[in-house]
N, C-alpha and C positions, 0 to 999 in steps of 0.2 A: 504494500500500500504506500503510494507516494505521499509527500507532504501536502500537496494540494488536496488530494482525496481525503486525507485525515482532517484537514481544516474544514472541508465541506461537511463531513459527517459530524464533526464537533459543533458546527454552527447549527445543523438541524437538531441535534440533541439539545442544544441550548434553548432553541425555540420551543421544543416539545416538552421538556421536563422541568424547565424553570418557570414557575408561575409568576404573575405580577407581584413583586415582593412587598409593595406597600399598599395597605388598605387606606384608600384616600378618605374614607370616613373618619379615620383617626388623624389625618393631617390637620395641622393647626389652621385656624382662620387667620388670614394674613391681610394686612393693610398694604396693598401694592401702590406705589407712587410712580407713575409713568409720565408725570408732567414734563420731565426734562428729556424724555425719549423722543427721537425723531426717526421714523422708518426710512430706510434707504435700500436700494437693490443690493442683495447679497448680505444683508444684515438686518434682521427683524426680530421683534420681541412681542409677545402677546400673553395675556393671562386668561385662563379658562379653568373653571372648577378648582380654584386655589392653586393651580400650577402655572408657574412662569416658564414659558418656552422661548428659547432663543435659537434661531436658525441662522447660520451664516455660511458663506462660501469660503472655504479654506484654501490651502494650496493643492496643486496637482488635480484641480477640478473636483475636489472632494467637498461635499457638503456635510456640515456637522449640526447636531441638535443636542442642546443641553437644557434639561428641565429641572426646575428647582421647586421644592416645597419646604415648609418648616415642620419638623416632626418633634413635638415636645420641646419646642424652643430652639432646636438645632437646625440650622440651615442645611438642607440635604439635597444632593444631586439625585433627583428622582430617576433620571435616565440620561445616559450618555450614548449617543448613537452616531453613525456615519453612513453615508451612501455615496456611491459613485454615480456619474451621470447615467440615467436610464435604469438604475437599480432601486431596489426597496431599501428601507432603513435597516441597518444591522446594529443591534443593541450590544454595546460592549459590557455595560454594567448598570446596575440600578442601586438605589439607596446608598450612595457613597456619602460618607460624612467626613468633614475636615478633622484633622487632629493636629493640635499645636501644644507643645510642651515648652515651657519657659523656665529657665534657671536664672536667678538674679542674685547679685551680691552687692558689695559696697565698693564704690570707686574711691581710691585714695591717691593723694599726691605722693610722689616718690622722692627719695633722696637724690636721685639722678637729676631731678628738677630743682630741688631746693639748693643744692650745692652751688651751681653757677649764680643763682640769685644772691646767695650770701657773699660770694666773692665780689659781686657788683654792688654790694651794700644795700640791696633792696630789702626792706623790712618784710618779714614773713608773717604778715597779718592774716587773720582769718579770711578776709576778703581776697587777698592775693592767693592764698592756698586754694580757695574755692574756685578761683579763676583758672589756675594752671592745672588743677587736677584732671580736667577734661582732656588734656593733652598727654596724659600719662602713657608711657611706653612700657616701662618695667613694672607693671602692676599685674597681679594675678588674683582677682577677687575670689576665685573658687579654690585657691591653693591655701589650705589651712595648715600651718606648721609653726613651731616655735623657733625654727631656724630663721635667722635674720635674712631679710631680702638682700639680694646682691645683683650686680650686673657686671658685665665685662669691663665697664668703664668707671665704676665707682671708686673713689679714693677713700671712702669710709672704711676703716679697718674692721675686720670681723669681730674684734674684741669690743666693738661699740654697737651691739645689736640694736636695730631699729632707729639709729641716729637719724634725725631729720626725716623720719618716715612716720608722720602723725597717725595715731590710731592703731598702731600695730601692737601685738600680733593680731591676726584675723581670728574671728571666732566662728565656730560651726553654726551658731544660731543666726548669723548674718545671711546665710545662704537659704534661699527658698527654691523649691521645685514644685511647679504647678502645671496642671493640665487645663487648658482653656475650657471654660464653661459658657454656654450660650442660653440666653433668654430672649430670643428674637421674636418680635410680634409684627414687624413691618419690614418692608423691602423697598429700596429705591432703585429705579432703573434709569440710567442717564446715558445719553449719547454724547460721546466726546470724539469728534472727527469720525474716523472710520473704525471706531471701537464702541463697545457698550460696557459700562461699568455698573456692577450690581452690588449694592451694599446692604448688609444686615446688621443693624445696631444691636447692642446687648451682649457684647463679648467681654468676659473677665478672665484674666490670667495672672494670678498672684498680685503683684503691685500694679499691674496694668489693667486698664479698662478701655474699651473702644468698640470696633466693629470689624466684621468679616467682609472682605471684598473679593469679587470675581471680575476679571477683565477678559473680554472676548475681542479678538483682533481680526477684523475682516482681511481676507487674503492669506490667512495663516491658520494652521491647526493648533496654534498656541493658546493656552489658557493660563492666566495668572491667578493663583489663590493666595490671598494675603491677609494676615491679621494686622490691623492698624490700630494702635493703642497708645495711650499716654499714662504717665504716672506723676504723682506729686512727691515721690520720694526725692530727697535733696541730693542723693549721691548714688544713684542706681547705675549698675552695669549689668549686662545680661547677655544671654545667648538663647537660641531657640532651635527646636526640632519641629518638623511639620511633615504632613503627608496626607494620604487618603486611607480610610478604613472601610470595611465591608465589601471589599472586592470579592467576587465569587471564586470559591475553590472548586474547580472542576477537573476533569481528567486532563484537559489541555492547559490549565492555568500554571503559570510559573513566574518567577522573577529572574531577570537576567541582567548581566553587566559584562564589561570587559575588565579583566583583572589588571594588576599593575604592570604586567608585561604585555598587555593588549590581547590576551587570549579570551575568547568568549567563555563565560561561566553561566551556569543556571542552577536554580533550586526549584524543584517540582512540587514543593509543599507536601512532601510525604511523611515528615516527622509529626509527632503529636503536637497538639495545640499548646501554646505557652503564652504567658503574659509578659515575656521578656523579648525585647527587640534584638535581632541579630544585626551586628554592625558589618557593613560591607565596605571594603577598600576597593573602590572601582577607579578606573581611569576617567579623567575628565568630569568628575563630579556627577556622573550619569548612571542611572539604572532604570529598568523598565519592568512593568507588569504586563505579561503576555496573557491574553484572554481568548475566548473562543472566536470572537469576531474582530479582533484587532489588538492593539497594545497601547499603553500609556507610558511615556518616558517622564521621569521626574528629575528636575535639576534646579539648583539655586542660581541666583545672579552670579556670573563667573568671577567677579572681582569684589564687589561690596559684601560678599559672603565672608570675606576674610578681614579680621582686624590685623594690626601690625604684629608680625612675628619675625624672629630672626632665623627661623628654619622654615623650609617649605615642604617638610615631611608630610606625606599624605596620612592623615589621622583617621580616615574612614568617614566619608561624608554621606553614605547611604545606609538605609536600614530596611528590614522587613520583619514581619511578625505573623505567624499563623495563629489567628485568634480562635478559630473553631474548625470543625470539620467542613464547614460551609463557607468560611470567610477568612480573608487575610488582609494585611495592611502593609503599606510601604511608603517610603519618602526619603527626605534628606535630614541630616543632623549636623550639629556642630559639637565637636568634642569638648570635654570639660577641662582638658589640660594637655600639656605636651608629654610625650613619652620619654624624651631625652632629658635626663636630669640637668644638663647644661642650661636648659631653657625653661625649667619649671616656673621660674619667677617672672616670665614674660608671656602672659596669656591674658591680655587686658580686657577682652570681650568688647561689646558695643557700649558706648555711652548712651545714657537716656536722660538728657537734661529735663528737669521738671517742666511739664506742660507741653512738651514737644511730641508730635505724632510719630511714633516709632513704627517702621514698616518691616514686616517679617514675611517676605514673599517666597513662593514656590512656583516654578514654572512647570507646566504640564504640556507635553506634546502628544497629540492623539493621532495614531496611525491605524488605518484599516488593515494594515499588513501585520508582520510579526514584530517581536521585541527588537530584533536587530535593526529593522527598518526605522522604528521609533527612535532608537538611540542615534542612528546615523543621521536622521533628519534633524534631531535636536542638536547634534554636534556641529551642524552647519552654522548655527548662530554664533559660534566662536571660531569659525574658519578652521575647524578641526583642532582647536586649542593651539593655534599658531598665528604668528604675525604675517599677514598676507603680503607677498611681494607687490610693490607698487613701482611702476616704471619711473625712473629718474630719482628714486629714493633708496637709501640704505637704512636698515633698522639698527639702532644703537640702544643697547641696554647699558645702564651705568650704575656704579656704586655697589659692587659685589665684593664681599670679604671672602677671599678664596684661599689664602695661604699658598700662593702659587709656588714660590721658591722652595720652602721646606717640604711641601708635599712631593714635588718632582724630585728633589734630592733623596727623599725617602724611597722613592720608586727606582732610583738608580741613575737619574740624570735628566737634563732638560729636554731630551728627545723622547722621553716617555709620554704617555697620554694620561690625562686626568678626565674622569667622567663628566666633569662640568662642561667641557668643550662639546661633548656629544649632546648633552642636554640642551645647551643654548643653541647650537646649530639646529637641533630638532624642532625648536619652537619658532625658528625663522629669524634669529638674531644674527646680524652680520658683523657688528662691532660690539665686543664684549668688554665693557669698561670695568676693569678690576681696580680696586683702590687700596691695594696692600701697601705700596711703598716699601720702605725698609722696615721689616718687622723682626729681624734677627738680632745678633749680638751688637750690631752697630747702632741700634735704635737709641741707645743711651751713650754710645761712644762719641757721637757727633763729629768724628774725625775720619781717618782713613777707613776704618771698618764700616762706617756709614756709607762712604762712597763706594766701597767694594760691594756692599749690600745692594745699592742702587744698580750697579753694573750687572749683578746676578739677576736682578729683577727684570731689567730690560732684555737681557739675553734669554731668559725664560719666556718672556712675552714673544720675542722673535721666533723661537723654536715652536711655540704653540700656535702661531698664526699661520695663515695660508693665503693663497692668491685672492680668495673671496671671503676670508674670515680674519678679523683682526682681534687679537687680545691687546687691548689698549691699556698700557701701564700708567694708571693715575695714582694719586696718593691722597689719603684722608689724614688730616692733622686736627689738633684741637688746642684750645687754650690751656687745658689742664697740665701745666708744667712743662710744655714743650714750646719752643720758639719756632717762628715768630708769633707773637700774640695777636693774631688777626682778629679774634673775637668769636667765641663759640667754635663749633666744628667747621672745617672748610676743606673742600676738595681742590686739589691741584691737578689741572687737566693740561698735559703738556702737548706741544706740537712735534716734539722729537725727544730722544733721551737727553735729559738735562741733569747736570750734577750740581748738588748744593749741600751745604752743611747747615744744620739747624742751630747755628750760633755764629756770632760775629764778635770776636775778641777786640779789646781796646786797640785802636790803631790799625786794625785789619781792614783791607779794602773790601768793597762790595763783591768784587770778582777778582780772580787771579788765575794765572795759567797753572795747569797741572800736567806733569810729564805723561801721565797715563790717560787722564780723562778729559783733557782739554780745559776749557773754561769751567771753573768751579766758583759757585756763588756762596758767600757767607751771609746768612740771614739771621739777623737778631731782632729787628723791629718790623712792624707791619709794612712800612713803606719800602724796606729792603725787598720784601716779597713782591710788592707791586712793581718795583723797578725791574726785577728779574722777569716778571710777567710781561712787562712792556717790551723789554729787549728780546725776549725769547719766544714771544707769541704764546704765552701761557694764559689760561683762563682759571679764575677762582670762582667757586660757588659755595653756598652754604647748603649742605645736603638735607638737613631736617630742621629748619628754623622753628623756634618756639616749641621744640620737643627735645627730649633727652638732655644732653649737656649743652644744648644750644637754647635752653630756656632763658628768656630774657633778651634774646637776640632775634631779630635784627635791631630792636629798639636801642640797645646799648651802643651800637656803632653806626646808627643811621646818619650821623653828622660827621663821622670820621673819614679822613681822606682815603683810607683803603677801601671803604665801602663805596664811596663816590667815584672811585677810579673806574674807567671804562673796562678794564680787564677783570674787575669783580662783576661778572656778567649776569649771574643768575642765582636762583633758589631751587633747591631740590624738591621735586614733586613726587610724593607718595601719599596715597589716600589713607592707609591703614592707621597711621599714628593719630589717635584721637578720633577715630571714626565714630560717627553717630548714625544710628539706623534711620534717623529722620531725613538724612541727606538725600537729595535727588540728583546731586552732582558729586562725583568722587572727589574727596578732599575739600568739601565745601566749607566746613567750619574753620579748620586750622589753616590750610595752605592758601586757598583762594582769597580768603579775607586778608591775610597778611600780604600776599602778592599784590593785590590791588592797593593796599595801604602804602606799600613800598614804592609803587610806581607813582603814587601821588606825592610822596616825599621827593622823588626824583623830579617830577614835573614842576613842583614848586620852585626848584632851582633851575628850571629849563634844561634839565639833563635827560638823556635818553632813558627809557624804561629798563628795568631788569627783566630777564627772561626766565622762563621755567624750564628746568631740565629734569626729565623723569628719572627717578632712581629706584633701586631695589631695596637695599639695606639687608639683604639676606646674607647668611654666614654659612660657608662650607669649610672654614678654616679650623674651627674648634675640633680637636681630636682628629684632624685630617680626614674627616668623613667624606667630604665631597658631595656633589649633587647626584643623586641617582636619576636615571632617565625617566623615572615614573613619579617625580615629585611635582609640586604645583607651581613651578616657576612661571608658567603662563598666567595662572590665576592671580598671583600675588605681586606682580611687578608690571608697572607701565613701561612704555618704551618711547623713544624718540625716532621719528621718521625724518632723516636728514636728506636734503637735496644734494645728492652725490651720484655721480655716474659710476664710480668704482670704489672699492675698498682700498685705502692706502696701506702702506707698510709702517712698521714701528718706527723706522728711521726718518719718516717724513709724514707726520699726521696733520700737517698744516691745513689740508683741505677740510678736515673735520673741524678744526678750531675756527677757521674762517667762516664755515657754514654756521656754526654756533654763534659767532660774533654778529653775523648779519641777521640772525633770527630766521634763517631759511629752513625752518623745520617746524613740525608740530608734535605735541605729545599726545599719546593715546593709550587707551586700554586694549585696543586691537580691533574692536567691533565697529568703531566709527573711524573713518578716514577723511582727511581734508586734502585732496591732491593739489588744490590750488586755492589761493587767497590773495586778494589785493584790494587796495583802496583806490578807486578810480575818481578822476575829476580834480578840480582845483577850487580854491575859494571855500566858502562855507558849505556849498552843496556838493556832497560827495556820494559815491555809491560803494557799498561794501559788496564785493563779488566773491563768492566762495562756492566751490564744488564739494559736495559731501556725499559719501557712500556709507551705507550702514547695513547691518544684519537684523538685529532685534528691531521691532517697531520703534521709529524715532519719536522722541517725546517733544523736543524743542531745539531750536537754535537760538543763539542770543548774541547781542552786542553788549559788551561791557566797556565803560569808559570812565575817565576821571578828569577833574578840572584842576588838580593840584591840591585839593582839600577833600573832596567827597567822591564817592563812586556811585554810578548809576548804571542801569541796564535796560535794554529792550528785549523782551522775550517774544519770539515768534513761534506759536504752537505749530507742531508738525504731525499732530495725531491723525490727520486725514491721509497721511502717506502710508503705503504698504510696507511690510518688512522686505529686506533684501533689495533696497532701492538705491538710487542715486539722483541727485538734483543739483542744479545750479541755482544758488540763491543770489538775488540782486536786491539789496536793501538800501533804500535812500537814507542818507545820514547827514544831518546838519552838524557841522563841526564847531559852530559858534560857541565859545566858552569852554570847549573841550580840548584837552592836551594830549590824550592818548586813547586808543581804542583797541580792543581785541575781540575775536570771534570764537565761539565754542558751539559744539553740538552734543546733545545728550539723548540717550535712548531710554526705553522704559525700564531697563535693568540697571540704571544709573551709570552705564558705560558711556564713555565720551572721548572727545578729542578737543584740544585747544591749540590755537595758533599763538604766536608771540605778539605782544602788543606793539602797535605802530605809533610812533611819535607823529602828531599832527602838526604840520607846518603850514600856516595860511600864507 
């Protein structure tokens, strides 16, 4: 019996032996509000006999039907069905209920944040601590231990437990684990462009209260299930698990996924029922439930699902549970902690600022085919978890802690291979920006050993590079006891191998010849660094402003000559540090707010804006573990698309530096691309022209501008556009009173892309 015959028989049996599972006489009476609904071809909604029915045209000419009722207060999917053109409806499942589990703890400020403020003389008032706690990086609200918190960068000795870490140690009673409960009595149906949004008020989950929402997207088989809730807790941090329950357990039912080496795996629900969920470590955050008449893939937003971590280890983001002989559940999950002891103290969770609407989404892709098809179709939304090649551009990842030299020496030499290279090539990165610098014995020698360490670093980068792949040897330094004192952490991005010592003795020149290394710089003060940067075409950026040991920066140096220098070109963009689940743009609270403020500081001086450079902050140097090819490098790191025709060599990286200096690049999570962007016209009346490509349904594009004091924006809704599209936007723009402008595009999963700000000259 072939697979097609088996599926036809299973479909017939499903229709014959499975009765209508819900007795509509027991369905709750519902107040349906369709006042904001507008019918359109290919997307309709109607209510009959207490059932809300939504029918829409998906992809591949597939039509889908989703019916809702409320059963004892619980919003319930009465029926999910599909049909191809000319065929009858095929029911996948009935009586599906949402499941949300929320775990919350207490957000605390960390000593990694308070130390730099103390050095700057900033009083650690209650107000200040409450302000900076939302940008905590080395916080782990679910990790309860008497062991003092630590980080790889803390200068607080272990003998001073909990120094400058208010409220420690954590207590078990701070942690709550709750399953969402529903008391829905009404439902609102609203048209938003080419989508329908369905909301059910009356949801409670521990410290949170709010509503359940389903979003239907015309032109796609995609459904978003989302708990949207807020809390009045003053310091809440949380994570969530979600999924669907009451899926039918039949002879053909199974859950399936690809494992961490991309082999297909399945579980046919043959074991006894249990109340414990099984954790699945799947590739690409994806798994599917295969049923008699089709399959449903479940997956989270690919990037905002992660808070900032220093490891990209896959912790298992899927789950399933056999609830009875007749039903099972499955979905997505977030772990409660790291598995590697090196990173126990860095598992910060989401922020939940009081009164903000926290979003806990799950995406579902419905296929009339099997589970493999559902997963493959869902994987298209992230381009196969890879950064898609774009003609005229090269993909640059930046700020990776690799331990390049010691790991290669341990393997036997610089010609050996480390798995990080395979991983980064595999996700489409062309330029791998490592920021090790000299981390060996010369780190504190500051003399010949330091120079020898740099030589090894550059040689290792040469040997690991190729014609179309560059290991770019950059360096991260910090104020913490190492010169020059630029302020906070800073990245040194060179145009070629450059030799320098982190000290300048009395009477020592800025630069001097060296018999082995050529020109060597002696750097003791901030402007020593900037002079070297100017002479050697080096760029400086702050990798994680207002976070970690850059807390208090940029504010502390915004008027200093090193920051105002044109070679101090940018700020590191990573969304996870201080991520808040209410954000609709990646990095909205911490990074984008500061970026726009900084550009107003510059504009007030009639100086060019600072640019954003996407960074990773992942570590593969601790314990020399390296990146396995199955980690979540794609999900956890944004990248830069640089306008370059080719990848340069280690000995002449000036094309990269010049591209960064000009701002000829955009940063992206990968799903949204901006192949071209310009400001056309002259005088006050200009036009912003941008080409945008996307996968997930696009939510909006926006113009953001500043006048030297304040920031404003114009948002253009794009909810009328289908997924997997492209469009040329031409937006009239009056420049009067404005000094800079930038363009960005964001999709429904908070993924996005941002171009660099342009200085407006009238």
